[in-house]
Every structure is written in C-alpha cells, then in structure tokens.
C-alpha positions as CSV (number, residue, x, y, z in Angstrom):
1,X,0.0,0.0,0.0
2,X,1.2,3.5,-0.8
3,X,2.4,5.3,2.3
4,X,0.7,8.5,1.1
5,X,-2.8,7.0,1.2
6,X,-4.3,7.4,4.7
7,X,-5.4,3.9,5.8
8,X,-8.0,5.4,8.2
9,X,-9.7,7.4,5.4
10,X,-12.5,5.6,3.7
11,X,-11.9,4.8,0.0
12,X,-14.4,6.8,-2.1
13,X,-17.1,4.6,-3.6
14,X,-17.1,4.3,-7.4
15,X,-19.7,6.3,-9.0
16,X,-20.8,7.3,-12.5
17,X,-19.4,10.5,-13.8
18,X,-19.1,12.2,-17.2
19,X,-15.8,11.8,-19.1
20,X,-15.0,15.5,-18.5
21,X,-15.6,15.2,-14.7
22,X,-13.6,12.0,-14.5
23,X,-10.7,13.6,-16.4
24,X,-10.8,16.6,-14.1
25,X,-10.8,14.5,-11.0
26,X,-7.9,12.4,-12.2
27,X,-5.9,15.5,-13.1
28,X,-6.6,17.1,-9.8
29,X,-5.6,14.0,-7.8
30,X,-2.5,13.5,-10.0
31,X,-1.6,17.2,-9.4
32,X,-2.0,16.8,-5.7
33,X,0.3,13.7,-5.7
34,X,2.8,15.5,-7.9
35,X,3.0,18.4,-5.5
36,X,3.3,16.2,-2.5
37,X,6.0,13.8,-3.7
38,X,7.2,14.6,-7.2
39,X,6.7,12.6,-10.4
40,X,7.5,9.3,-8.8
41,X,4.5,9.8,-6.5
42,X,2.0,10.0,-9.5
43,X,0.8,6.4,-9.5
44,X,-2.3,5.4,-11.4
45,X,-3.4,2.8,-8.9
46,X,-3.2,5.1,-5.9
47,X,-4.9,7.9,-7.8
48,X,-7.7,5.5,-8.6
49,X,-8.0,4.5,-5.0
50,X,-8.2,8.1,-3.9
51,X,-11.0,9.1,-6.3
52,X,-12.9,5.8,-6.6
53,X,-11.8,4.9,-10.2
54,X,-10.1,1.7,-11.4
55,X,-6.6,1.8,-12.8
56,X,-8.1,0.7,-16.2
57,X,-10.5,3.6,-16.1
58,X,-7.7,6.1,-15.7
59,X,-6.0,4.4,-18.7
60,X,-9.2,4.7,-20.6
61,X,-9.2,8.4,-20.2
62,X,-5.5,9.1,-20.7
63,X,-4.0,6.0,-22.4
64,X,-0.9,5.8,-20.3
65,X,0.9,7.3,-17.3
66,X,3.0,9.3,-19.7
67,X,-0.1,10.7,-21.4
68,X,-1.4,11.7,-18.0
69,X,1.8,13.4,-17.1
70,X,1.7,15.3,-20.4
71,X,-1.9,16.3,-19.6
72,X,-0.7,17.6,-16.3
73,X,1.9,19.7,-18.0
74,X,-0.6,21.0,-20.5
75,X,-3.2,21.8,-17.7
76,X,-0.5,23.7,-15.7
77,X,0.5,25.8,-18.8
78,X,-3.2,26.5,-19.6
79,X,-3.9,27.5,-16.0
80,X,-0.9,29.8,-16.1
81,X,-2.0,31.4,-19.4
82,X,-5.5,32.0,-18.0
83,X,-4.0,33.6,-14.9
84,X,-1.8,35.9,-16.9
85,X,-4.6,36.9,-19.2
86,X,-6.8,37.9,-16.2
87,X,-4.0,40.1,-14.9
88,X,-3.4,41.9,-18.2
C-alpha cells in the first residue's frame, strides 16, 4: 500500500461521472500527488483509490501514465496562461 494514502480514510465509492468530470478529478488527484511527492508519486493505482476509479478507467481516459503526465503539464500551462490573461 502506498504510504501517502491514509489507511484510516474511507476509499471513495465508485460512481458514474461524465468523461469530463472523470478527467478533471484524475488530473486534480495527480496534481496533488505530484505536488506532495514529485513525479514518482504519481501512480495510477493510488490515484484511482483516492477518487474511486479503477486503474483501467484512468488508462481509458489518458491512455498511459506518460499521457497523464503530459496532460498535467498542459493543464498547468493552460492555467498559467489564464491567470496571466486575467491580470493583463
């Protein structure tokens, strides 16, 4: 078991969600893990456990861990661009 997953916290139940909502939740959970422990901390199984999705569901949405990491980079750049546009 991953040392960063709190064993006392209940695992979220799996639930239906739109593809857009699932992708956002995956990205948010991956970003949190990245910020907490760096790239080696971004593990699909643990992300799935945290948000109530299976490892295969994450692969369905992103294709691979590398594609998820690329989506994280893209999301970070898009967020930065939005923030800069707001300030200008």
